[in-house]
N, C-alpha and C positions, 0 to 999 in steps of 0.2 A: 434220602436227602431231596428236596424239591428242585425242580429245574428252573435254572435264573436265570438261562438264556433270554436276551433280550432286556434285561433289566435296565440297564444304562440307557438304551432306545427309550423305555417308556418311562425312566425320571425325566430324562428331558424333556419327553409329550408333556409329562405333568406339572412341572416345574413352569415351563411354558405356559399351559392351560391356567395356573393359577396368577396370573394376570390379566387374564379374560374378565369381561363382566360378570358376575356372580351368575345370571341367569344363565350364563350360556354352559355353565358344568353340570344340569339338574336332571333330576328324574327319581322315576322310584313307581312304586307298585300298590294297592292295597295291602296290607299282609294279613295275613292269618289273627285269630283271638292269640296275642301275646302270653305267654307261659314261662313259667319259671325258666331264668338264663340257664343254669345251670355251668355257670362261670365263664361261661364265651365270651373274649372280649374280640370285638375287633377294631383291629389298626388301620382300614381304610374304609372310605364310603361304599365301596361295593361290596365288599365284605358284609360292613352294616347293613344295606341293603339286602342282599343275601341272607341274612342275620331273621331281619325282621318278618321279610316275605315266607321264612319257616315257619315263624310265629315266637322265633325266639328271642328275647331282651337282651340284647348285648350287656356283659359287665362294663364298659365303657366303648366308648367311640371318640375319633377325634373330630375336633371342630364342631361340635353341635349346634351352635348358632348358625353357624355358615352354611352346614347342612338340613337344617328345617330351611334357610333362605333360597338356597341353590338346588337341593337333592328333592325336598318336601315330603315324598311320600318313596315308602312307608315311613309313616311319622314314627318320631324318637318319644319315646316316653319319660315324662320330667323327672322320675328316678335315676335316669342314666345318665352317670358321669363323664364327665369333659376329660379326656389323657392328654389333650396337649395339642399339637399339629403333627400334619399330617405326616409330613418330612422328619418330623421331632418329637415324637411322644416324651413322658414327662415317664422315666424311668422309676424315678421314686415315686411316684403312685402307684406307677404298676406293681411296684413292690409289695405296697402295701394292699394294694386291690387284689394281689395274689389270686390272679384267675388260674380255672382249670386247664383253659388250652386259649392261644390266639389266632385270629384267623386271618390271614392274609394276602394280600395280590402281590407279594414276593417282594416292594420296592424297597424294602425295609436293612439290606444287605447289611449294611455296616452296622448296623445295631443288631445283628442276628444270634451271635453270639449270647450276647445280654438278655436280648428276651429269652429266648431256648432256659436260662437257666431259671429264669423264672416260669415258664409253661414251654408246653410243649408249642408247636408252627403247623398248622394247616392250611394250606395253600389252596387260598379259591381265585382263581382268573377266569373271569366271564368275558373276555374277547380274545379271538384267536387273529395273531397279529401277523401270525404265517400263514394266513388262508389265500391270500394274492389278491387279485381283482377276479370278476366275473364272477363272484360264486352265489349271489343271489337265485332265488328258486323257488319255482309255485308251489312244491309242494314241503318246504322246510325239509329239507332230508336231507340238504348242506349246508354249508354256512354259517355265519354268524349266530342264526338261531336256533341249529341247531347244538354248534359247541356250547353256547348259553344256557341250553336245557338241562343237557349232560352233563354241564357241570355244576348245577346248582344239585341235579341228580345224586353226584357223586358227595359232593358235600353233604346233602342231605344223609347219605349213607352213611358216611366219616362221623356224622354227630348221632346216630341212631335214632332218625327222624324221617326215615323213605317217604312215608306217606304224605308227609309235607309238603314235600318238592312234587306230588302227584297233585296235592291242592291247588298249588301256588300254579302248577301248570295250566292245569285245568281253569283258573281264574282266568290267567292269558288266553286260551280258548275261546272262552266263553265273552274276555271282552271283543277278542277278533270277530266272532260269530254277530257278536251288537253292533260294532260300526261296518261289516260289511250290510248289516242289515239299513242301519241309519242311508248307508251310498246306495242303498238298491235305488237306480232309477236318477241317482244323481249324474248328471253329464259328467263325467270325470277326465278333466286333462292332464297331461303327462305335472310330474313337478319336479320344483328344485328344491330341494328341500336344506335349508342352508342356516345359518346365522352371523347376523351382522357383527365384524371387529371394530370396526372404523370407518371413517368418510369416504373410502372406496373400497375394500376388504372386505370378503366373506369366507365365512368358513364351510366350506360346501360336502356334501356327503355322499359317495360316486359305490361301484360297484361291490364292493367290498366289506360294507358298512351293514349294521346290525338294519337302519331303516333301508335297505336295496329288501331284503328277504321280508322284511314286513310291508313293501309298497305291494314285492311280488303276492303274496297272501294277499292282499287287498284288490288284486287285478289293476294296480295304478303304475303307471310307466315311471319310472325314474327320469329327471327332463337330462341329467348330467350324466355325460359317457366319458368325459375326459377322465385324467388319472387321478387316482389318491392313494392317500401314504397308509403304512399299515395297521393307523388305527382309523382308516376305511373314510378320509377326507382329505381335502386338500384348500390351503389359503390362495385363493384367485383375487383380481381384482373384478369388478362388479360388470366390467364391457364384455368379460368371457360370456355372456349368458346368453348370448344372442343367437347359438344355436335355434333354437326351439321358438321360435317367437309365439307359441299357441300354448306355451306353458304359465303353469300357475308358479307363484311363489309361497314356500313354505316357512317361514324363520320359528328356529325354538329359539326361545326367551324372550319375555315381555318386554325388554327394553329394547328391541330391534323395533317395534313401531317406530318412535322418534327418529330412530337411525335412517327407517327407509324413508320417512318421509322428506328427511332434508335431503337425501340422492337423488327423490322424486324431482328437488328444486332446481337441482347441477343440472344445466344442458346436455352436460356428457353420459347421462343417466337418464335424461328424462323421456326419449324417445322409445327405453324399453317400455314394450309393451304390458308387459305384466304390470309394472308400473303407473305410466297414462293410462291403462287403461282399469287401476285396482284391482287385479287378478291377486291379489297377496292375505294370505290368514297368518295372523300369529299363534302361534302356540306356546303355553307357560315352559317354563324352563324343562328339561328333559335331561337327565343323564347318559350321552349317546352310548358309551360302551358299558352300560350297567348290566347289561344281561337280561334275563326274564320279568324281573322289575319292571324296567326302564321299555322294554317291550312292551307289556300290557299296560303302561300310560299311555306311548304314544299311539296304539294304537284307538285305545278309549279317547284317547285330548283329537285325534287328528279326525276321527268319524263324529265327532259331537261339532268342531266345529267347520269342519269341509259341506257337512249334512245343513 
């Protein structure tokens, strides 16, 4: 039986995350050529991303319209049915769809028994909440990136498409190489990687985030050395970002541009060097716990924008 340890903490996190701006929670990667789905239904967005990156069109996934605005890629074909809310899927519809298998992040424990009466469940977790801090690595041998790669390979093996996982990993490595090539010769400052939440607070990504491993692979220093929680981020006020006056700020989520412009007009924040000197890069939405597809999207977009 899948290990549901930590499900309560993640449920609380996802409940809070649902209240954030749509762009904050997004991410993805270009998928392989879609093929017959074999009746595999995704019960959450990370599972949907993983299936699509393996070239498998889900037999259904939740909140498709919001996925298309927030997660964006891999793109969802128009033929995929919407199965309702992530926290409360339409069980009657799932009965009618009669999938051969569900892929889930383990968060729907309250209706697990009902789901298992419809089809077997395969657990897919793309983010290691037990990794602790300081897990970034320059060679990807440990930390969130390695966990994500191993998780995708394990899922592909269970679905009988192991070669598709290798193709997905190869797409990521190619995107990483292209980003390195774009940034070759570009002076790279330390980066604060964050998303603006409101008029004072930001969600900032630390040493145990997926982004830390990706910055390491790109040879870029993470400017945030403060604490971060089990999902690799912390909520802090903008005035906490004074430790590295030489840093550049990368905001994930397109709506951050207006928020940062408003912050730059406030006396409390106007003196922050990266705001005063315009050292700000805005990235479109990326799902920060989305695994290999999100990693590919991040390095591609960061390489394009910083170059």
